[in-house]
PDB file of N, CA, C and O in Angstrom, chain B, residues numbered from 101:
ATOM      1  N   MET B 101     -12.870  18.632   9.687  1.00  0.00           N
ATOM      2  CA  MET B 101     -11.977  18.868   8.580  1.00  0.00           C
ATOM      3  C   MET B 101     -12.324  20.220   7.963  1.00  0.00           C
ATOM      4  O   MET B 101     -13.494  20.557   7.782  1.00  0.00           O
ATOM      5  N   ILE B 102     -11.295  20.977   7.650  1.00  0.00           N
ATOM      6  CA  ILE B 102     -11.491  22.288   7.031  1.00  0.00           C
ATOM      7  C   ILE B 102     -10.831  22.285   5.661  1.00  0.00           C
ATOM      8  O   ILE B 102      -9.647  21.976   5.525  1.00  0.00           O
ATOM      9  N   ILE B 103     -11.610  22.629   4.661  1.00  0.00           N
ATOM     10  CA  ILE B 103     -11.137  22.710   3.287  1.00  0.00           C
ATOM     11  C   ILE B 103     -11.150  24.177   2.894  1.00  0.00           C
ATOM     12  O   ILE B 103     -12.154  24.866   3.076  1.00  0.00           O
ATOM     13  N   GLU B 104     -10.028  24.657   2.351  1.00  0.00           N
ATOM     14  CA  GLU B 104      -9.945  26.034   1.880  1.00  0.00           C
ATOM     15  C   GLU B 104      -9.700  26.043   0.376  1.00  0.00           C
ATOM     16  O   GLU B 104      -8.750  25.435  -0.117  1.00  0.00           O
ATOM     17  N   VAL B 105     -10.564  26.736  -0.336  1.00  0.00           N
ATOM     18  CA  VAL B 105     -10.393  26.960  -1.770  1.00  0.00           C
ATOM     19  C   VAL B 105      -9.860  28.379  -1.901  1.00  0.00           C
ATOM     20  O   VAL B 105     -10.536  29.340  -1.535  1.00  0.00           O
ATOM     21  N   LEU B 106      -8.645  28.506  -2.424  1.00  0.00           N
ATOM     22  CA  LEU B 106      -7.993  29.805  -2.517  1.00  0.00           C
ATOM     23  C   LEU B 106      -7.893  30.243  -3.968  1.00  0.00           C
ATOM     24  O   LEU B 106      -7.471  29.476  -4.833  1.00  0.00           O
ATOM     25  N   GLY B 107      -8.283  31.475  -4.222  1.00  0.00           N
ATOM     26  CA  GLY B 107      -8.225  31.987  -5.578  1.00  0.00           C
ATOM     27  C   GLY B 107      -8.258  33.500  -5.593  1.00  0.00           C
ATOM     28  O   GLY B 107      -7.995  34.163  -4.589  1.00  0.00           O
ATOM     29  N   VAL B 108      -8.587  34.024  -6.754  1.00  0.00           N
ATOM     30  CA  VAL B 108      -8.665  35.475  -6.917  1.00  0.00           C
ATOM     31  C   VAL B 108      -9.987  35.875  -7.571  1.00  0.00           C
ATOM     32  O   VAL B 108     -10.082  36.927  -8.204  1.00  0.00           O
ATOM     33  N   GLY B 109     -11.007  35.025  -7.414  1.00  0.00           N
ATOM     34  CA  GLY B 109     -12.314  35.332  -7.970  1.00  0.00           C
ATOM     35  C   GLY B 109     -12.403  35.093  -9.465  1.00  0.00           C
ATOM     36  O   GLY B 109     -13.230  35.698 -10.147  1.00  0.00           O
ATOM     37  N   ASP B 110     -11.551  34.210  -9.979  1.00  0.00           N
ATOM     38  CA  ASP B 110     -11.542  33.942 -11.417  1.00  0.00           C
ATOM     39  C   ASP B 110     -12.280  32.642 -11.737  1.00  0.00           C
ATOM     40  O   ASP B 110     -12.766  31.948 -10.845  1.00  0.00           O
ATOM     41  N   GLU B 111     -12.349  32.333 -13.021  1.00  0.00           N
ATOM     42  CA  GLU B 111     -13.076  31.157 -13.485  1.00  0.00           C
ATOM     43  C   GLU B 111     -12.471  29.853 -12.961  1.00  0.00           C
ATOM     44  O   GLU B 111     -13.206  28.935 -12.597  1.00  0.00           O
ATOM     45  N   ARG B 112     -11.144  29.765 -12.920  1.00  0.00           N
ATOM     46  CA  ARG B 112     -10.489  28.537 -12.422  1.00  0.00           C
ATOM     47  C   ARG B 112     -10.777  28.318 -10.946  1.00  0.00           C
ATOM     48  O   ARG B 112     -10.948  27.178 -10.513  1.00  0.00           O
ATOM     49  N   SER B 113     -10.832  29.384 -10.175  1.00  0.00           N
ATOM     50  CA  SER B 113     -11.159  29.252  -8.753  1.00  0.00           C
ATOM     51  C   SER B 113     -12.601  28.781  -8.594  1.00  0.00           C
ATOM     52  O   SER B 113     -12.895  27.957  -7.728  1.00  0.00           O
ATOM     53  N   ASP B 114     -13.497  29.302  -9.425  1.00  0.00           N
ATOM     54  CA  ASP B 114     -14.896  28.854  -9.410  1.00  0.00           C
ATOM     55  C   ASP B 114     -14.983  27.374  -9.765  1.00  0.00           C
ATOM     56  O   ASP B 114     -15.752  26.623  -9.165  1.00  0.00           O
ATOM     57  N   GLU B 115     -14.184  26.965 -10.751  1.00  0.00           N
ATOM     58  CA  GLU B 115     -14.168  25.563 -11.173  1.00  0.00           C
ATOM     59  C   GLU B 115     -13.672  24.657 -10.043  1.00  0.00           C
ATOM     60  O   GLU B 115     -14.235  23.587  -9.814  1.00  0.00           O
ATOM     61  N   LEU B 116     -12.618  25.083  -9.338  1.00  0.00           N
ATOM     62  CA  LEU B 116     -12.115  24.299  -8.214  1.00  0.00           C
ATOM     63  C   LEU B 116     -13.167  24.177  -7.119  1.00  0.00           C
ATOM     64  O   LEU B 116     -13.352  23.105  -6.544  1.00  0.00           O
ATOM     65  N   ASP B 117     -13.850  25.271  -6.835  1.00  0.00           N
ATOM     66  CA  ASP B 117     -14.910  25.251  -5.829  1.00  0.00           C
ATOM     67  C   ASP B 117     -15.978  24.230  -6.216  1.00  0.00           C
ATOM     68  O   ASP B 117     -16.446  23.478  -5.361  1.00  0.00           O
ATOM     69  N   ALA B 118     -16.369  24.192  -7.484  1.00  0.00           N
ATOM     70  CA  ALA B 118     -17.374  23.241  -7.956  1.00  0.00           C
ATOM     71  C   ALA B 118     -16.875  21.801  -7.853  1.00  0.00           C
ATOM     72  O   ALA B 118     -17.641  20.906  -7.494  1.00  0.00           O
ATOM     73  N   VAL B 119     -15.607  21.570  -8.163  1.00  0.00           N
ATOM     74  CA  VAL B 119     -15.029  20.221  -8.064  1.00  0.00           C
ATOM     75  C   VAL B 119     -15.034  19.757  -6.606  1.00  0.00           C
ATOM     76  O   VAL B 119     -15.364  18.605  -6.324  1.00  0.00           O
ATOM     77  N   VAL B 120     -14.676  20.636  -5.694  1.00  0.00           N
ATOM     78  CA  VAL B 120     -14.678  20.279  -4.266  1.00  0.00           C
ATOM     79  C   VAL B 120     -16.092  19.932  -3.816  1.00  0.00           C
ATOM     80  O   VAL B 120     -16.293  18.935  -3.122  1.00  0.00           O
ATOM     81  N   GLN B 121     -17.065  20.737  -4.201  1.00  0.00           N
ATOM     82  CA  GLN B 121     -18.452  20.455  -3.818  1.00  0.00           C
ATOM     83  C   GLN B 121     -18.906  19.109  -4.382  1.00  0.00           C
ATOM     84  O   GLN B 121     -19.620  18.362  -3.714  1.00  0.00           O
ATOM     85  N   ASP B 122     -18.490  18.802  -5.615  1.00  0.00           N
ATOM     86  CA  ASP B 122     -18.829  17.532  -6.242  1.00  0.00           C
ATOM     87  C   ASP B 122     -18.172  16.365  -5.509  1.00  0.00           C
ATOM     88  O   ASP B 122     -18.768  15.295  -5.384  1.00  0.00           O
ATOM     89  N   ALA B 123     -16.960  16.566  -5.028  1.00  0.00           N
ATOM     90  CA  ALA B 123     -16.207  15.498  -4.368  1.00  0.00           C
ATOM     91  C   ALA B 123     -16.727  15.180  -2.964  1.00  0.00           C
ATOM     92  O   ALA B 123     -16.515  14.083  -2.448  1.00  0.00           O
ATOM     93  N   LEU B 124     -17.397  16.135  -2.363  1.00  0.00           N
ATOM     94  CA  LEU B 124     -17.894  15.911  -1.002  1.00  0.00           C
ATOM     95  C   LEU B 124     -19.090  14.972  -1.021  1.00  0.00           C
ATOM     96  O   LEU B 124     -20.146  15.291  -1.568  1.00  0.00           O
ATOM     97  N   GLU B 125     -18.907  13.837  -0.427  1.00  0.00           N
ATOM     98  CA  GLU B 125     -19.984  12.865  -0.335  1.00  0.00           C
ATOM     99  C   GLU B 125     -20.855  13.204   0.872  1.00  0.00           C
ATOM    100  O   GLU B 125     -20.394  13.881   1.791  1.00  0.00           O
ATOM    101  N   PRO B 126     -22.104  12.746   0.885  1.00  0.00           N
ATOM    102  CA  PRO B 126     -22.988  13.059   2.013  1.00  0.00           C
ATOM    103  C   PRO B 126     -22.401  12.704   3.377  1.00  0.00           C
ATOM    104  O   PRO B 126     -22.640  13.417   4.351  1.00  0.00           O
ATOM    105  N   GLY B 127     -21.643  11.619   3.463  1.00  0.00           N
ATOM    106  CA  GLY B 127     -21.033  11.231   4.735  1.00  0.00           C
ATOM    107  C   GLY B 127     -20.039  12.264   5.230  1.00  0.00           C
ATOM    108  O   GLY B 127     -19.946  12.509   6.432  1.00  0.00           O
ATOM    109  N   LEU B 128     -19.301  12.867   4.324  1.00  0.00           N
ATOM    110  CA  LEU B 128     -18.342  13.899   4.708  1.00  0.00           C
ATOM    111  C   LEU B 128     -19.068  15.157   5.184  1.00  0.00           C
ATOM    112  O   LEU B 128     -18.663  15.783   6.163  1.00  0.00           O
ATOM    113  N   ARG B 129     -20.129  15.515   4.491  1.00  0.00           N
ATOM    114  CA  ARG B 129     -20.893  16.699   4.910  1.00  0.00           C
ATOM    115  C   ARG B 129     -21.467  16.491   6.311  1.00  0.00           C
ATOM    116  O   ARG B 129     -21.457  17.398   7.144  1.00  0.00           O
ATOM    117  N   ALA B 130     -21.966  15.282   6.551  1.00  0.00           N
ATOM    118  CA  ALA B 130     -22.550  14.975   7.852  1.00  0.00           C
ATOM    119  C   ALA B 130     -21.493  14.941   8.946  1.00  0.00           C
ATOM    120  O   ALA B 130     -21.805  15.156  10.117  1.00  0.00           O
ATOM    121  N   ALA B 131     -20.241  14.673   8.571  1.00  0.00           N
ATOM    122  CA  ALA B 131     -19.159  14.572   9.557  1.00  0.00           C
ATOM    123  C   ALA B 131     -18.617  15.942   9.956  1.00  0.00           C
ATOM    124  O   ALA B 131     -17.677  16.029  10.746  1.00  0.00           O
ATOM    125  N   GLY B 132     -19.191  16.993   9.425  1.00  0.00           N
ATOM    126  CA  GLY B 132     -18.782  18.325   9.844  1.00  0.00           C
ATOM    127  C   GLY B 132     -17.659  18.936   9.026  1.00  0.00           C
ATOM    128  O   GLY B 132     -16.897  19.754   9.540  1.00  0.00           O
ATOM    129  N   VAL B 133     -17.544  18.557   7.771  1.00  0.00           N
ATOM    130  CA  VAL B 133     -16.546  19.161   6.898  1.00  0.00           C
ATOM    131  C   VAL B 133     -16.969  20.595   6.601  1.00  0.00           C
ATOM    132  O   VAL B 133     -18.124  20.856   6.262  1.00  0.00           O
ATOM    133  N   THR B 134     -16.025  21.518   6.732  1.00  0.00           N
ATOM    134  CA  THR B 134     -16.280  22.926   6.447  1.00  0.00           C
ATOM    135  C   THR B 134     -15.486  23.327   5.219  1.00  0.00           C
ATOM    136  O   THR B 134     -14.281  23.089   5.143  1.00  0.00           O
ATOM    137  N   VAL B 135     -16.168  23.940   4.252  1.00  0.00           N
ATOM    138  CA  VAL B 135     -15.503  24.448   3.053  1.00  0.00           C
ATOM    139  C   VAL B 135     -15.526  25.963   3.121  1.00  0.00           C
ATOM    140  O   VAL B 135     -16.579  26.581   3.279  1.00  0.00           O
ATOM    141  N   ARG B 136     -14.350  26.544   2.999  1.00  0.00           N
ATOM    142  CA  ARG B 136     -14.225  28.007   3.010  1.00  0.00           C
ATOM    143  C   ARG B 136     -13.591  28.447   1.706  1.00  0.00           C
ATOM    144  O   ARG B 136     -12.653  27.822   1.212  1.00  0.00           O
ATOM    145  N   ARG B 137     -14.109  29.517   1.163  1.00  0.00           N
ATOM    146  CA  ARG B 137     -13.556  30.067  -0.088  1.00  0.00           C
ATOM    147  C   ARG B 137     -12.941  31.421   0.224  1.00  0.00           C
ATOM    148  O   ARG B 137     -13.570  32.279   0.842  1.00  0.00           O
ATOM    149  N   PHE B 138     -11.705  31.595  -0.212  1.00  0.00           N
ATOM    150  CA  PHE B 138     -11.005  32.859  -0.012  1.00  0.00           C
ATOM    151  C   PHE B 138     -10.499  33.363  -1.354  1.00  0.00           C
ATOM    152  O   PHE B 138      -9.709  32.699  -2.025  1.00  0.00           O
ATOM    153  N   ASP B 139     -10.960  34.533  -1.731  1.00  0.00           N
ATOM    154  CA  ASP B 139     -10.484  35.188  -2.947  1.00  0.00           C
ATOM    155  C   ASP B 139      -9.585  36.338  -2.524  1.00  0.00           C
ATOM    156  O   ASP B 139      -9.890  37.510  -2.748  1.00  0.00           O
ATOM    157  N   ASP B 140      -8.468  35.970  -1.905  1.00  0.00           N
ATOM    158  CA  ASP B 140      -7.577  36.952  -1.310  1.00  0.00           C
ATOM    159  C   ASP B 140      -6.127  36.601  -1.646  1.00  0.00           C
ATOM    160  O   ASP B 140      -5.590  35.626  -1.120  1.00  0.00           O
ATOM    161  N   PRO B 141      -5.492  37.386  -2.514  1.00  0.00           N
ATOM    162  CA  PRO B 141      -4.100  37.090  -2.885  1.00  0.00           C
ATOM    163  C   PRO B 141      -3.147  37.016  -1.687  1.00  0.00           C
ATOM    164  O   PRO B 141      -2.219  36.208  -1.695  1.00  0.00           O
ATOM    165  N   ALA B 142      -3.355  37.830  -0.678  1.00  0.00           N
ATOM    166  CA  ALA B 142      -2.465  37.813   0.492  1.00  0.00           C
ATOM    167  C   ALA B 142      -2.543  36.470   1.216  1.00  0.00           C
ATOM    168  O   ALA B 142      -1.523  35.960   1.678  1.00  0.00           O
ATOM    169  N   ARG B 143      -3.732  35.898   1.318  1.00  0.00           N
ATOM    170  CA  ARG B 143      -3.890  34.589   1.968  1.00  0.00           C
ATOM    171  C   ARG B 143      -3.188  33.513   1.143  1.00  0.00           C
ATOM    172  O   ARG B 143      -2.569  32.602   1.694  1.00  0.00           O
ATOM    173  N   MET B 144      -3.287  33.624  -0.173  1.00  0.00           N
ATOM    174  CA  MET B 144      -2.618  32.648  -1.035  1.00  0.00           C
ATOM    175  C   MET B 144      -1.111  32.713  -0.860  1.00  0.00           C
ATOM    176  O   MET B 144      -0.457  31.681  -0.714  1.00  0.00           O
ATOM    177  N   ILE B 145      -0.565  33.901  -0.873  1.00  0.00           N
ATOM    178  CA  ILE B 145       0.882  34.071  -0.726  1.00  0.00           C
ATOM    179  C   ILE B 145       1.345  33.544   0.628  1.00  0.00           C
ATOM    180  O   ILE B 145       2.406  32.928   0.731  1.00  0.00           O
ATOM    181  N   ALA B 146       0.544  33.789   1.668  1.00  0.00           N
ATOM    182  CA  ALA B 146       0.894  33.296   3.000  1.00  0.00           C
ATOM    183  C   ALA B 146       0.951  31.767   3.036  1.00  0.00           C
ATOM    184  O   ALA B 146       1.701  31.193   3.826  1.00  0.00           O
ATOM    185  N   ARG B 147       0.169  31.114   2.191  1.00  0.00           N
ATOM    186  CA  ARG B 147       0.152  29.648   2.114  1.00  0.00           C
ATOM    187  C   ARG B 147       1.178  29.107   1.118  1.00  0.00           C
ATOM    188  O   ARG B 147       1.291  27.893   0.945  1.00  0.00           O
ATOM    189  N   GLY B 148       1.924  29.993   0.465  1.00  0.00           N
ATOM    190  CA  GLY B 148       2.923  29.556  -0.498  1.00  0.00           C
ATOM    191  C   GLY B 148       2.346  29.246  -1.867  1.00  0.00           C
ATOM    192  O   GLY B 148       2.984  28.569  -2.673  1.00  0.00           O
ATOM    193  N   ILE B 149       1.153  29.733  -2.132  1.00  0.00           N
ATOM    194  CA  ILE B 149       0.508  29.489  -3.417  1.00  0.00           C
ATOM    195  C   ILE B 149       0.743  30.709  -4.295  1.00  0.00           C
ATOM    196  O   ILE B 149       0.255  31.800  -4.003  1.00  0.00           O
ATOM    197  N   ARG B 150       1.494  30.515  -5.369  1.00  0.00           N
ATOM    198  CA  ARG B 150       1.844  31.619  -6.266  1.00  0.00           C
ATOM    199  C   ARG B 150       0.984  31.642  -7.520  1.00  0.00           C
ATOM    200  O   ARG B 150       0.864  32.673  -8.182  1.00  0.00           O
ATOM    201  N   ARG B 151       0.381  30.488  -7.846  1.00  0.00           N
ATOM    202  CA  ARG B 151      -0.488  30.390  -9.020  1.00  0.00           C
ATOM    203  C   ARG B 151      -1.850  29.891  -8.585  1.00  0.00           C
ATOM    204  O   ARG B 151      -1.949  29.009  -7.732  1.00  0.00           O
ATOM    205  N   VAL B 152      -2.890  30.445  -9.161  1.00  0.00           N
ATOM    206  CA  VAL B 152      -4.249  30.058  -8.792  1.00  0.00           C
ATOM    207  C   VAL B 152      -4.709  28.869  -9.607  1.00  0.00           C
ATOM    208  O   VAL B 152      -4.227  28.640 -10.716  1.00  0.00           O
ATOM    209  N   PRO B 153      -5.636  28.120  -9.058  1.00  0.00           N
ATOM    210  CA  PRO B 153      -6.167  28.182  -7.710  1.00  0.00           C
ATOM    211  C   PRO B 153      -5.343  27.313  -6.772  1.00  0.00           C
ATOM    212  O   PRO B 153      -4.405  26.635  -7.193  1.00  0.00           O
ATOM    213  N   GLY B 154      -5.704  27.344  -5.507  1.00  0.00           N
ATOM    214  CA  GLY B 154      -5.038  26.511  -4.523  1.00  0.00           C
ATOM    215  C   GLY B 154      -6.056  25.799  -3.653  1.00  0.00           C
ATOM    216  O   GLY B 154      -7.151  26.310  -3.420  1.00  0.00           O
ATOM    217  N   LEU B 155      -5.692  24.622  -3.176  1.00  0.00           N
ATOM    218  CA  LEU B 155      -6.574  23.846  -2.310  1.00  0.00           C
ATOM    219  C   LEU B 155      -5.803  23.432  -1.068  1.00  0.00           C
ATOM    220  O   LEU B 155      -4.714  22.866  -1.157  1.00  0.00           O
ATOM    221  N   VAL B 156      -6.383  23.721   0.090  1.00  0.00           N
ATOM    222  CA  VAL B 156      -5.771  23.408   1.375  1.00  0.00           C
ATOM    223  C   VAL B 156      -6.754  22.538   2.158  1.00  0.00           C
ATOM    224  O   VAL B 156      -7.935  22.868   2.267  1.00  0.00           O
ATOM    225  N   ILE B 157      -6.261  21.432   2.696  1.00  0.00           N
ATOM    226  CA  ILE B 157      -7.091  20.558   3.516  1.00  0.00           C
ATOM    227  C   ILE B 157      -6.424  20.436   4.878  1.00  0.00           C
ATOM    228  O   ILE B 157      -5.291  19.968   4.987  1.00  0.00           O
ATOM    229  N   ASP B 158      -7.131  20.857   5.903  1.00  0.00           N
ATOM    230  CA  ASP B 158      -6.622  20.828   7.279  1.00  0.00           C
ATOM    231  C   ASP B 158      -5.232  21.453   7.396  1.00  0.00           C
ATOM    232  O   ASP B 158      -4.344  20.911   8.054  1.00  0.00           O
ATOM    233  N   GLY B 159      -5.064  22.598   6.746  1.00  0.00           N
ATOM    234  CA  GLY B 159      -3.822  23.352   6.864  1.00  0.00           C
ATOM    235  C   GLY B 159      -2.708  22.929   5.930  1.00  0.00           C
ATOM    236  O   GLY B 159      -1.654  23.564   5.907  1.00  0.00           O
ATOM    237  N   LYS B 160      -2.914  21.869   5.154  1.00  0.00           N
ATOM    238  CA  LYS B 160      -1.882  21.376   4.237  1.00  0.00           C
ATOM    239  C   LYS B 160      -2.273  21.707   2.798  1.00  0.00           C
ATOM    240  O   LYS B 160      -3.369  21.366   2.355  1.00  0.00           O
ATOM    241  N   VAL B 161      -1.381  22.368   2.075  1.00  0.00           N
ATOM    242  CA  VAL B 161      -1.618  22.657   0.661  1.00  0.00           C
ATOM    243  C   VAL B 161      -1.502  21.335  -0.102  1.00  0.00           C
ATOM    244  O   VAL B 161      -0.460  20.680  -0.076  1.00  0.00           O
ATOM    245  N   VAL B 162      -2.588  20.955  -0.779  1.00  0.00           N
ATOM    246  CA  VAL B 162      -2.585  19.696  -1.516  1.00  0.00           C
ATOM    247  C   VAL B 162      -2.546  19.914  -3.025  1.00  0.00           C
ATOM    248  O   VAL B 162      -2.230  18.991  -3.774  1.00  0.00           O
ATOM    249  N   CYS B 163      -2.859  21.115  -3.472  1.00  0.00           N
ATOM    250  CA  CYS B 163      -2.858  21.392  -4.901  1.00  0.00           C
ATOM    251  C   CYS B 163      -2.700  22.885  -5.120  1.00  0.00           C
ATOM    252  O   CYS B 163      -3.269  23.697  -4.389  1.00  0.00           O
ATOM    253  N   ARG B 164      -1.918  23.240  -6.137  1.00  0.00           N
ATOM    254  CA  ARG B 164      -1.765  24.650  -6.479  1.00  0.00           C
ATOM    255  C   ARG B 164      -1.549  24.784  -7.978  1.00  0.00           C
ATOM    256  O   ARG B 164      -0.882  23.960  -8.604  1.00  0.00           O
ATOM    257  N   GLY B 165      -2.127  25.844  -8.540  1.00  0.00           N
ATOM    258  CA  GLY B 165      -1.898  26.165  -9.938  1.00  0.00           C
ATOM    259  C   GLY B 165      -2.666  25.360 -10.956  1.00  0.00           C
ATOM    260  O   GLY B 165      -2.425  25.490 -12.156  1.00  0.00           O
ATOM    261  N   ARG B 166      -3.594  24.524 -10.500  1.00  0.00           N
ATOM    262  CA  ARG B 166      -4.403  23.735 -11.428  1.00  0.00           C
ATOM    263  C   ARG B 166      -5.701  23.315 -10.747  1.00  0.00           C
ATOM    264  O   ARG B 166      -5.844  23.416  -9.528  1.00  0.00           O
ATOM    265  N   VAL B 167      -6.631  22.849 -11.554  1.00  0.00           N
ATOM    266  CA  VAL B 167      -7.886  22.330 -11.022  1.00  0.00           C
ATOM    267  C   VAL B 167      -7.810  20.807 -11.062  1.00  0.00           C
ATOM    268  O   VAL B 167      -7.749  20.220 -12.143  1.00  0.00           O
ATOM    269  N   PRO B 168      -7.813  20.163  -9.899  1.00  0.00           N
ATOM    270  CA  PRO B 168      -7.741  18.699  -9.864  1.00  0.00           C
ATOM    271  C   PRO B 168      -9.095  18.086 -10.227  1.00  0.00           C
ATOM    272  O   PRO B 168     -10.103  18.784 -10.325  1.00  0.00           O
ATOM    273  N   THR B 169      -9.094  16.784 -10.419  1.00  0.00           N
ATOM    274  CA  THR B 169     -10.350  16.076 -10.655  1.00  0.00           C
ATOM    275  C   THR B 169     -11.051  15.833  -9.321  1.00  0.00           C
ATOM    276  O   THR B 169     -10.433  15.921  -8.260  1.00  0.00           O
ATOM    277  N   ALA B 170     -12.333  15.531  -9.385  1.00  0.00           N
ATOM    278  CA  ALA B 170     -13.078  15.199  -8.165  1.00  0.00           C
ATOM    279  C   ALA B 170     -12.494  13.945  -7.517  1.00  0.00           C
ATOM    280  O   ALA B 170     -12.478  13.831  -6.291  1.00  0.00           O
ATOM    281  N   ALA B 171     -12.016  13.007  -8.331  1.00  0.00           N
ATOM    282  CA  ALA B 171     -11.412  11.776  -7.792  1.00  0.00           C
ATOM    283  C   ALA B 171     -10.155  12.099  -6.986  1.00  0.00           C
ATOM    284  O   ALA B 171      -9.934  11.520  -5.922  1.00  0.00           O
ATOM    285  N   GLU B 172      -9.333  13.019  -7.487  1.00  0.00           N
ATOM    286  CA  GLU B 172      -8.137  13.417  -6.740  1.00  0.00           C
ATOM    287  C   GLU B 172      -8.528  14.044  -5.409  1.00  0.00           C
ATOM    288  O   GLU B 172      -7.934  13.746  -4.373  1.00  0.00           O
ATOM    289  N   VAL B 173      -9.525  14.907  -5.446  1.00  0.00           N
ATOM    290  CA  VAL B 173      -9.963  15.574  -4.211  1.00  0.00           C
ATOM    291  C   VAL B 173     -10.481  14.536  -3.222  1.00  0.00           C
ATOM    292  O   VAL B 173     -10.198  14.632  -2.027  1.00  0.00           O
ATOM    293  N   ARG B 174     -11.232  13.549  -3.696  1.00  0.00           N
ATOM    294  CA  ARG B 174     -11.729  12.491  -2.801  1.00  0.00           C
ATOM    295  C   ARG B 174     -10.572  11.743  -2.142  1.00  0.00           C
ATOM    296  O   ARG B 174     -10.630  11.420  -0.955  1.00  0.00           O
ATOM    297  N   GLU B 175      -9.516  11.467  -2.921  1.00  0.00           N
ATOM    298  CA  GLU B 175      -8.345  10.783  -2.360  1.00  0.00           C
ATOM    299  C   GLU B 175      -7.704  11.623  -1.268  1.00  0.00           C
ATOM    300  O   GLU B 175      -7.354  11.098  -0.210  1.00  0.00           O
ATOM    301  N   TRP B 176      -7.543  12.928  -1.508  1.00  0.00           N
ATOM    302  CA  TRP B 176      -6.936  13.811  -0.508  1.00  0.00           C
ATOM    303  C   TRP B 176      -7.812  13.903   0.728  1.00  0.00           C
ATOM    304  O   TRP B 176      -7.303  13.952   1.848  1.00  0.00           O
ATOM    305  N   LEU B 177      -9.121  13.927   0.538  1.00  0.00           N
ATOM    306  CA  LEU B 177     -10.035  13.986   1.685  1.00  0.00           C
ATOM    307  C   LEU B 177      -9.951  12.695   2.499  1.00  0.00           C
ATOM    308  O   LEU B 177      -9.942  12.736   3.730  1.00  0.00           O
ATOM    309  N   ALA B 178      -9.889  11.556   1.821  1.00  0.00           N
ATOM    310  CA  ALA B 178      -9.772  10.276   2.517  1.00  0.00           C
ATOM    311  C   ALA B 178      -8.470  10.206   3.301  1.00  0.00           C
ATOM    312  O   ALA B 178      -8.456   9.736   4.438  1.00  0.00           O
ATOM    313  N   ALA B 179      -7.377  10.667   2.705  1.00  0.00           N
ATOM    314  CA  ALA B 179      -6.086  10.658   3.397  1.00  0.00           C
ATOM    315  C   ALA B 179      -6.116  11.573   4.611  1.00  0.00           C
ATOM    316  O   ALA B 179      -5.587  11.220   5.665  1.00  0.00           O
ATOM    317  N   ALA B 180      -6.726  12.737   4.475  1.00  0.00           N
ATOM    318  CA  ALA B 180      -6.823  13.679   5.601  1.00  0.00           C
ATOM    319  C   ALA B 180      -7.687  13.102   6.710  1.00  0.00           C
ATOM    320  O   ALA B 180      -7.380  13.273   7.890  1.00  0.00           O
ATOM    321  N   ALA B 181      -8.763  12.422   6.341  1.00  0.00           N
ATOM    322  CA  ALA B 181      -9.647  11.813   7.338  1.00  0.00           C
ATOM    323  C   ALA B 181      -8.921  10.703   8.085  1.00  0.00           C
ATOM    324  O   ALA B 181      -9.062  10.575   9.301  1.00  0.00           O
ATOM    325  N   GLN B 182      -8.139   9.893   7.354  1.00  0.00           N
ATOM    326  CA  GLN B 182      -7.377   8.826   7.995  1.00  0.00           C
ATOM    327  C   GLN B 182      -6.346   9.387   8.963  1.00  0.00           C
ATOM    328  O   GLN B 182      -6.164   8.870  10.065  1.00  0.00           O
ATOM    329  N   LYS B 183      -5.678  10.444   8.539  1.00  0.00           N
ATOM    330  CA  LYS B 183      -4.667  11.069   9.386  1.00  0.00           C
ATOM    331  C   LYS B 183      -5.289  11.642  10.658  1.00  0.00           C
ATOM    332  O   LYS B 183      -4.660  11.670  11.716  1.00  0.00           O
ATOM    333  N   ALA B 184      -6.536  12.096  10.533  1.00  0.00           N
ATOM    334  CA  ALA B 184      -7.227  12.699  11.671  1.00  0.00           C
ATOM    335  C   ALA B 184      -7.823  11.653  12.610  1.00  0.00           C
ATOM    336  O   ALA B 184      -8.412  12.004  13.633  1.00  0.00           O
ATOM    337  N   GLY B 185      -7.679  10.387  12.275  1.00  0.00           N
ATOM    338  CA  GLY B 185      -8.168   9.370  13.206  1.00  0.00           C
ATOM    339  C   GLY B 185      -9.213   8.443  12.665  1.00  0.00           C
ATOM    340  O   GLY B 185      -9.922   7.801  13.440  1.00  0.00           O
ATOM    341  N   GLY B 186      -9.335   8.349  11.375  1.00  0.00           N
ATOM    342  CA  GLY B 186     -10.263   7.405  10.798  1.00  0.00           C
ATOM    343  C   GLY B 186     -11.222   8.077   9.852  1.00  0.00           C
ATOM    344  O   GLY B 186     -11.317   9.304   9.802  1.00  0.00           O
ATOM    345  N   PRO B 187     -11.932   7.261   9.101  1.00  0.00           N
ATOM    346  CA  PRO B 187     -12.853   7.797   8.128  1.00  0.00           C
ATOM    347  C   PRO B 187     -14.007   8.531   8.787  1.00  0.00           C
ATOM    348  O   PRO B 187     -14.500   8.104   9.831  1.00  0.00           O
ATOM    349  N   PRO B 188     -14.442   9.629   8.188  1.00  0.00           N
ATOM    350  CA  PRO B 188     -15.556  10.375   8.775  1.00  0.00           C
ATOM    351  C   PRO B 188     -16.852   9.623   8.614  1.00  0.00           C
ATOM    352  O   PRO B 188     -16.993   8.756   7.752  1.00  0.00           O
ATOM    353  N   GLY B 189     -17.790   9.973   9.460  1.00  0.00           N
ATOM    354  CA  GLY B 189     -19.124   9.404   9.318  1.00  0.00           C
ATOM    355  C   GLY B 189     -19.364   8.379  10.289  1.00  0.00           C
ATOM    356  O   GLY B 189     -20.445   7.790  10.310  1.00  0.00           O
TER     357      GLY B 189
END
C-alpha cells in the first residue's frame, strides 16, 4: 500500500503527515505500507487537489482541503487493504 501526503510545506500538511503516522498501526507498518510526502503543487494539481492538504491511498484521492482524524485515516486504510485482497499483516 502506498500513502501519499500532498501539500506545499505548510503547517496543515505537517499536521496531516502526523495524523497519518499516528493512524498507522504496527501491523500496517510490518505489511509494507509506504508513506511518501510531496510538497509539490504540480503533483497536487495532477491529482486534482486544489486545496491543501491532500491524501492519496493507492492512487485514490481520499481527502483534500482538510486534515482528517486518525480514525478516518484508519477507516480509509482498512478499506484500501480490503480492496487489495484482505487485511494486511
